[in-house]
C-alpha positions in Angstrom: -56.7 37.1 2.6 -57.6 39.1 5.6 -60.9 37.1 6.0 -59.1 33.8 5.8 -56.5 35.0 8.3 -59.2 36.1 10.7 -60.8 32.6 10.4 -57.5 30.9 11.2 -57.0 33.3 14.1 -60.5 32.5 15.3 -59.6 28.8 15.2 -56.5 29.5 17.3 -58.6 31.5 19.8 -61.1 28.7 20.0 -58.5 26.1 20.8 -56.8 28.5 23.3 -60.1 28.6 25.2 -60.6 24.8 24.9 -57.0 24.2 26.1 -57.6 26.4 29.1 -60.8 24.7 30.0 -59.3 21.3 29.5 -56.3 22.0 31.7 -58.4 23.4 34.6 -60.9 20.6 34.4 -58.6 17.6 34.1 -55.0 18.7 34.9 -53.9 16.1 32.4 -50.6 16.9 30.7 -50.6 15.1 27.4 -54.0 16.3 26.2 -53.2 19.9 27.4 -49.9 19.9 25.5 -51.7 18.6 22.3 -54.4 21.3 22.6 -51.7 24.0 23.1 -49.9 22.8 20.0 -53.2 22.8 18.1 -53.3 26.5 18.7 -50.4 26.8 16.3 -52.5 25.2 13.6 -54.6 28.3 13.5 -52.1 30.9 14.7 -49.3 30.3 12.3 -51.2 30.4 9.0 -53.6 33.1 10.4 -50.7 35.4 11.3 -49.0 34.8 8.0 -52.2 35.5 6.0 -52.9 38.7 7.9 -49.3 39.8 7.5 -49.4 39.1 3.7 -52.8 40.9 3.4 -51.2 44.1 4.6 -48.3 43.9 2.1 -50.4 43.2 -1.0 -53.3 44.9 -2.6 -56.7 43.2 -2.0 -57.5 40.3 -4.3 -60.5 40.5 -6.6 -62.4 38.2 -4.3 -61.9 40.7 -1.4 -63.0 43.8 -3.3 -66.7 44.8 -3.4 -66.3 46.8 -6.6 -64.6 43.9 -8.6 -66.2 42.7 -11.8 -66.3 39.3 -13.4 -64.3 40.5 -16.4 -61.4 41.5 -14.1 -61.1 37.9 -13.0 -61.2 36.4 -16.5 -58.2 34.7 -18.1 -55.5 32.4 -17.0 -54.7 32.2 -13.4 -51.3 30.5 -13.5 -49.1 27.8 -14.9 -49.7 24.3 -13.5 -47.9 21.2 -14.7 -50.1 18.5 -16.3 -50.0 14.9 -15.3 -46.7 14.0 -13.6 -45.0 10.9 -12.2 -43.2 12.9 -9.5 -45.9 12.8 -6.8 -46.0 9.0 -7.1 -42.2 8.9 -6.8 -42.3 11.1 -3.8 -44.9 8.9 -2.2 -42.8 5.8 -2.9 -39.7 7.5 -1.3 -41.8 8.5 1.7 -43.0 4.9 2.1 -39.5 3.6 2.0 -38.5 6.3 4.6 -41.3 5.3 6.9 -40.4 1.6 6.5 -36.9 2.6 7.4 -38.1 3.7 10.8 -39.2 0.1 11.4 -36.6 -2.0 9.6 -33.5 0.2 9.8 -31.5 3.0 8.3 -30.6 0.8 5.3 -34.1 1.3 4.0 -34.6 4.9 5.1 -31.6 6.3 3.2 -32.7 5.2 -0.3 -36.2 6.5 0.6 -34.8 9.9 1.5 -32.8 9.9 -1.8 -35.9 9.1 -3.8 -37.8 11.8 -2.0 -35.1 14.4 -2.7 -34.8 13.4 -6.4 -38.6 13.5 -6.8 -38.8 17.0 -5.2 -36.1 18.3 -7.5 -37.9 16.7 -10.5 -41.3 18.2 -9.5 -39.8 21.7 -9.0 -38.0 21.5 -12.4 -41.2 20.4 -14.1 -43.2 23.2 -12.5 -40.6 25.8 -13.6 -40.9 25.0 -17.2 -43.9 27.3 -17.4 -46.1 25.2 -19.6 -49.7 26.3 -19.5 -52.4 23.6 -19.4 -53.6 22.9 -22.9 -50.5 24.4 -24.5 -47.9 21.6 -24.9 -45.3 24.0 -26.3 -45.6 26.5 -23.6 -46.8 29.2 -26.1 -50.4 30.4 -25.7 -52.5 30.8 -28.8 -52.7 34.3 -30.2 -56.1 36.0 -29.6 
């Protein structure tokens, strides 16, 4: 994760240089503020990834002595097809339309978004592995 963090930090440094050049060449406020906030798009995830890489052992991808056999097997538990992302998108659409037409449309959209987030989290916590409908893996 240290490499990915360094890449994001490099993105932040690039936009810091561009923001400085833009400000001193144009003295335009809106573009300069947008470029300064863009620095956060690289600095925040970059700092988090570098911080996490110091607290955890290196991943197999980061080790030079790792073998393919060490990375074999299941990676995690992911829910299969789900209706919750569609429900969340519908709630987000209602919420966005509520910004145009009024709060009477935004509140049901917010309610649908909250319910769909709860449903997605509960579905993901069941722990079913892909290909194993009962949640129990086959014995080797």
